[in-house]
N, C-alpha and C positions, 0 to 999 in steps of 0.2 A: 277130672284134673285136681280140682280142690281136695277131694277126698284122698288121692294119692299122696299130695303134698302133705296133707295132715299127718299121714303116717312117718313121714321124715322128721317131723319137729323133734328136739331133744327135749328132756326133762330137766331144763336149765334155766335160771333166771334170764330175763332179757325183754326185749321190745318187738312188738309186732306192728307192722304197717298195713292196713287193710287198703286196697286199691279198687277204683273201679274200672269199667271197660276201657277207660282211655289212658289207664296207668296212673291216675292221680291219686295221692293218698287222700283218703276220705276220713280215717280214723287213725289214731296211734294209741297203743294201750302198753302196760306193763305187766309183767308176770313173775310169780315165783317160779313155776313150772310152765314153760312155754306150751308144751303138748296139750296139757289139761285144760289150760284157759282159752287157747284158740279153739279147740274142738267143742268148747260149749256153745260157740257161736252157731255151730251148725248141727247141733243136736238139741233135742226137746223143743218145748215153746218158749216164746219170748214176749214181753210186752209189745205194743203196736209201734212204739219207737224205735227198739232195738231190731224188731222185724224190718223195719223201713230200712235201717243202716244195713243189715245183712244182705236185704235183696239188691243193694248197689254194689256189693262186694263181688267182684270177678277175679280177684287174685290178692294174695298177700305175700309180704316179705317179714323178715324177722332178723334181728341182731341178737345174737347171744352176749350176756354181760356176765362178768366174773362175780357179781354179787348182787343182792336187792337194791343195795344203796346205789350202785352204779346203773341199774335199770331206772331207778327213780329219777336220776339226773339226766340220763339218756332221754327218758320220755319227755322231760321237760323241753330239752332242746330241740327234739323232733317235733313237738307241737309248735314251738317258736318257729322252727323252719318251714313247716308244711302248712300250718294254721288250718288242719283239717276241719270240714265242715260240720262233723258229728262229735268233736270234742268239746268239752267245756272250756272256754276261752276267757281269760280276763280282759275283756273288751272296752274297758272304761278309759278311753283316751283322756278324757278331761279329768286326770288324776288330781287329788286333793292337794293343796300347797302345803309346805313345811317351812318353817323358819331355820335358816342355816347361818351359824356362827363358824367362821372359819378358825382353824387352830393355826395360828402363824404368829410372827413378831408383831404386826400390826393387823389384828383381825377386822373383817368386815362382816356386816349383818345384812340379809336380803331375804326376801320371799322367793322360794324356788318350787318347781313343779317335780324335777327330777332329783328324788332324795338319796340317790345311790351314785352320784356322779363323783364327789370329793370323798376321799378317806380322811384328809386332815380335815375334818369339820364336824360339827356337833349338829345334829338336827333336831327340832321340837316340833311336834304336831303328830298327826295331821290335823289340819284346820279345814273342816268342811265349808265354812264360812270364810271365803278368801278375802272379803272386805275387812273382816276381824283381825285376820293376820296381818295385812296390809297397815291397818290402822295401829296395831301393836307395834310393830317396826318403825313407823314413823314417830311414834311416841318416844320409842328408845333412843331414836336419832335426836330428838330433843333434848332429852335427858343426859345422854352419854356422848362426848365427842369422838366419835368412832371415825376410822378412815372410811370414807365415801367411794374414793375412785376405785375403779377396777384395776388399773395398773397405775403405779405411782409415778409422777413426773419428778421435775427437779425444782419446781418451784410451787409455793402454796397456793391453793385457789381461793374463791370466794367463800367457801365453807370455814376456811380458818379466819378469815377477817370478820366473819359473823359469828366467831365463838363456838362453831359446831365442829371442829377438827382440830387436833393439836399440831398439825402439820409436820407429819413424820418425813414427808417428802424433802423438806428444805431443812428441819432441825433435828437434832439428835434427842430422841425422847428414849427414856429408860423403859426397855420392855416390860419391867415390872409394873409400870403405870397401866400398860394395856392388860397384863395379866389380871390385875386386881379389877380392872373395868369389866373383862370379860367374865370373871366370877361373879361379880355383881349383876351383871346381866342375865347370866345363867340363872340366878337365884329369883330375880324380877320375873323372867318369863315362865319360871315354874309356880309363880303365884305369891312368892315372899316379897312384897313389895314394902314392908315395913321400913327397912333401911332408907329407901328413897323417899318415902313419905315423911320420916323423922328429919331427913337433911332438908327438904323442901319447906318443912314447916318451921325450922330453925331460921333458914334463910329469910322466908317470908315475914316472921316476926321481926327480925334484925333489921329489914329493909323498912318496914313500917316505923320503927323507932327512930330510924335516922330520917323520916319523912321522904324515903325514895319510893313513893307510892307506885310508880311504873314498874319497877323491878318486884315489888311485893305483888302486884297484880299478875305479873308473869308467873311468879310461882304458884299463886293461888289457882291460876288457869291450869297449870300443869298438875296440881293435886286433884283438879276436878276430872281431868284427862284421865289419870291413873284410876280414879274410882268409876269413871265410865267404862273403861277397857276392862277392868278386872271385875265389873259387877255382875258379867253375864256367867262367869265361871261358877257352877254348882259343885262343890266338893261331895264326893260320893263316899270316899274312904279316907278320913283324915289320918288314921293310924298307918295306913299302908300307901306310901307316896312312890312306889315303884311303878314303872311302865308295864302295863299288863295288857294283853288281848284275851278277849274270850270268843271262842268261834265255835259255831254249831250248825247243825245241818237238819233238815226234815225233808224227806222224800215220800211222794205220794202222786198218784194219777200220772206218772210218767214225767214229773217235774222234781227237781231239787230246788230247795230255798236254803240259802247259806247266810248267816247272820254272823257279825263280828260287832262286839262291844269294846271300844277301844279306851282304855284308861291312860291317861298320861298324869304322872305326879299326883295320882290318886284321884284324878278328875276324869269323868266320863265326858270324853271329848265327841265321841261320835258314835252312831249306830250306823254300820255297814250293812247293806242290803244287797242280795244278789239272787235272781231267780232265772232259771234256763231249764230247757227240755233235758231229760235224763237218758242218756243211752249206754250206761255202763253202771256196774255196781255203786251204791251211794258213796261208800267210803272210798272207793278209788277216785270217784269225781271231787270228792271233798279234799282229799290229799293232793290231787293235781291242782286244785284250785289254790291251795295254800301255798304250794311250792311257786305258782305263778305270781301270786299276791305279793310273797315276801321278796320275790326276785326284782319287784318294783318298789317296794317300800321298806324301811329299817325294821328290823325285828325288835319285839320288845324285850324286856328283860325275862318275861315269863309268858308263854302261851299256854292258855288253858283250852282243853278239848274235851268232848264227851267220854264219860267213863268206859263206854261200850266198846270204843274202837281200839284197835291195835296200832300203838304208837312207834312200833319198831324202826319200820322205814323212815318215817317222818324225823324221828330223833337222830337218824343219821345224816340227813341233808340239811336240818335247820341248826344253827350254832345255839339258839336261845333254849333255856329250859323249857321242857313240856312237860305239863301236869295234868293229872284227871281228878279234879277234887271231889272227894267223897262225903264231906261234911262241912258245916260251918258257912261262914260269909261267903267264901269262894265258890261252894256248892249252890248257894242261891243265887248268884251272879251268873252261873253256869245254866241253871234252871231258867232264868230269866232270858238268856240267850237262845235257849232251846225253844221256850214259849214263843219268842219273837219269829224264830224260823217258821214255826207252825202256823202262827197267824199271817205272817207275811205270805205263805203259799196259799193259804186259803183265801185270804183276801183278794190276791192277785190272780189266783188260778183261772178263775172263769173269765177275766178280761184277756190274760196271756193267752188261754187256750183258744179263746175266740179270735183274736189278732192272729195267731199263728195258724188256725184253720183258715181264715180269710185268705190270708197272703198265700198259703199253700194252693188254695183253690184258684187264686189269680193266676199264680205261676203255672198251674196246670193248664188253664185256658190260653196262656200265652205259649206254653209249649205245643198245645193242639194247633194253634193257629199258625205257628210259624214252622212247625215240624222239626223243632230243635229243642234240646235240653236247655232249660235256662237258669241252671244254678248259677252261673257268673255271667252278669250282662254288663258290658262296658258302654258308655255313652260319652259323646265327643261334641264339643262345641268350639267356636273361635269368638274372638271379639276384638274390636279395633274401631278407631275413628278416622275414616278416610285414609286408612293404611297406616296410620301413626299408632304407636303403642302396642302392636298386634300380638295377641297371646292365643294360646290354645289351651283347652282344659279337658281333663278324663275323669269322670265318676265312675264308680264301681257299686254294682248292687250284687250280694250274695243272697240266693234264695229269697229276693224280693226286698232285702233290706240293705240300706246304704253301708257300705263298708270304708269309712272315711278314711282310715289308716292307708287304703290303697288309691286314694284320689291322687292324681298327678296334674301339674301344671307345666305348662312349656312358653318360652318366649320364641316366637316365631319371625321370619326375616323376609317373607315374600310382599309385605305391605299390603296394597288393596287387592289381594288376590286370594280370596276364600278357597278357591280349589287347591292351589298352590300350599297354602296355609295348612289346610287339612291334611294333604298328602305328607308334609314335613312333619307334624305331630304322629300320624300314623306310622310313618317309616322309623322314626326314633323309637316309638313305643315297643314296635314289633322286633325290629333289628336288635334291640337290646334284649329282649325277650328269648330271642332265638339263641343270643351269644351267651346269656347267662343261665339258659335253660329255666326261665321262671314260668308261672302259670299263664296259660293262655285263656281267653274268654270263649263261652259257648257261643254268644252272638254278639254283634256289635250294632248299636242303635246311634245312628247319626242324627244331629238336629238339623234336619234338611231334607230335601227331596232327591230328585234324580241326581243334581250334580255331586252332591255330597256322596252319594252311595256309589257312583262311579269313581269317585277319588279314592274310595276304601277299596273297592274291588281292584282297582288298577295296583295299589300298593300291595296288597294281599297276593295278588297274582304273580307279581315281581318278586315276592319273598316265598312264594311256593306254600301259602297258608290258605289254600282253596277251600280247606274244610271248615273254616270260620265263616258262618253266614253274615251278610250285613243286611240292616234294615234301615229305614228313615222314618222320621216322624215329620208329617208333611203339615205344613201350616195353611190355614185359609187366608182370604184377603184381610180379615181383621187381625191377622197375626196371631191366631189362636190354634192349637192343636186340632187337627181335622181328621187325620187317618194314618195308617202305617202303610208304608210301602217296602216291597221286598225287593232282592238284588236284581230281579228281572222287570223292576219298575212297574210292578201290578200292584194296585191298591187292595189291602186287605180291609175286609168290612168289621168294623167294630161298633157295637152299640154305645152311643155317646153317654148313655145312662147307666152303663155298666161299671163295675168295681174295676175291670181291667182297664177299661179307657181311662179313668180316674188315677190308677196307678201309673200308666205310661205318662200321663199328664204332669204328674208329680215328680216322675224322674227328668222329663224334660226340663222342667222349672229348676230342678236342682243343678243340673249341668250347666244351664244358662246362668244361674246365680253364681256358680262358682268360677265360671269364666269372666262374668263382669266384675265380680269382686276383685280378682287378681288385675284384669284390665285398669281397673280405678286406683288400684295400689302402685302399679307400675306408672301410670300416668301421672300420678302425685309425686313419686319419686323423680321422675324425669323433669317435672316442670320445676322441682326446686333444686336442680342441678346447678353448679355454677363452674367458672373457670378453675377456681380452687380445687375442685374434685378431679381435674385432669393433670395436676401436677404431682410428680412422684413424691412420696413421703409424706403428703399432706392428708391426714386421716380427720375424722370427725372432731377430734380434741384440738389439734392445731388450726384447723379451720375456725372453730369457736373462738379460740384464744386471739386469733388474728383479727377476726370481725369485732369482737369486743373491746380489742385495743385500737383499731383504726376506725371503726365504725362502718366504713363503706367498701366495697371492691376497688373503687375508684382510687382511694386513698392508699389501699394496698400497692395497686400498680405504680403510684407515683412515689411510694417510699424507697429510700436508700438502702443499702446492704445493712448499714450500720443500724437504721431504725429497725429493720426486719429482724436483725441478728438478736435484739433485746427480747423478742418474743419467742423465736423457734431456734436460736442459735445461728452461729455463723454460716456452717456448711449448707443448711437448709435455706438461709436467707440468700445466698448466692443463687441455688436453684430457681427459688421464687422469682428473684430479680432478672435473671437470664431468660426464664419463661416469658415473662411479661415483655421484655426488651424484643425477644425474637418474635412473639405475636405482633408486636407493635409495628416491627420492620415489614413482617408479611403484609398487614393490612396497608 
């Protein structure tokens, strides 16, 4: 069947989707000529990893594109949609923080993780050291009276009275003042602190001459803070202060190492390292990786890549300039990136290879024990205290490794009934999966024995998902993992000293940790709930303002409409007063 289908492939650019026997997309690739590229997988010899991928292919689909650029973009979107197990995917959920300065009439400054959310903003970074980014922003807030609030109210807040905000919410401030302030902050973040240092030095000396030692001491402390925050920046290229990235790769032994040297304002901010198994041509993997990386992070002014690669496709999809240095300082920095990629692979290959080999062996043992494929495993657990604050949790393992972006949390409503709570979680999970045609697990592992297994089987049977096998991790009288139970309630023997038993225990601990963490968060939130949270129109800001003014909830209840209106306005004051009057009558 595959050979016949290969004959029908066009000699056009496009993307191909490799599928396993269950119809799941396991690999997405792009090609200048679909027929030539796809046929290569099924002819000739390949390395072990590509052979492993091809052995899982039972069928394929393809999408013809009008150009190579369109195929490039389509490939990225398909990888993002299907997250195929054999594609190189930028999996670093703990992305590096950026400093964001909004471009608006009254700008704000904060540390953010999502650097592509706002278009009317300037981003600085990335900052591998999140603590440094926060420290820098805190210092800037001490030096410049920027707006702090997310949404401006109608009256000034505490920051205004402390001299840390100009109060644009209540007073008319010339936008030019904020424009000048934003320009100064931009220069400060980029390393030009001389303007602020000169200003603080003059102020310190003037205060000292007038014997205002407290104010002079504050200026001196700020000068020390500037020196401390900026002392860690090593200028790598003083002549060239552009934002530049140098990315290179090195492939060997079935792995690819990708390294990025990130320069911002002429300073080397970070060395980005990435190492993954390789199932495709190195340049294809490298291009795919850069496409994903710059979809999550701002592009630099110039991206430098190795001179040996073809940059035609990449130049069409990225808006920044792409250069391949041939000589001089830029070539030396590219050589440094290439050397880092080689060293990164050689140093980590043995460990990475052993870890991958170990986990593959463990998953093969589990597949043999259960008689099921073990590519995607979902584990479930509940948590509550005497039925209060009940929650459910799902964690996902792909090929034995946690896939945290697939984790899910649930608020459940059956109080002290673990059986019903688990059924609610499973029904919501799989009903939605059927409705939205999302991926299904190969097996489910419950944190519990017969009762939890029966709960799962009943829901799966009701939804006609009998092909999904259910297992349970049974604990002993000391509440420790003892054995694995199948859907027929038979105990499957596992050596307690084996790597498989250790892996299952880790999985059980992970789902339990995830459920407990959410339970504690819910409990903490519920315990700090007050009657103010039940009043329409009272958000965190108004709640805080009321409590700050009146001091206690009792005094808010006893306040008149006139007293309340001074804080929240007349309309909201009437709503609050009526709420407490009705509540008092009910009691």
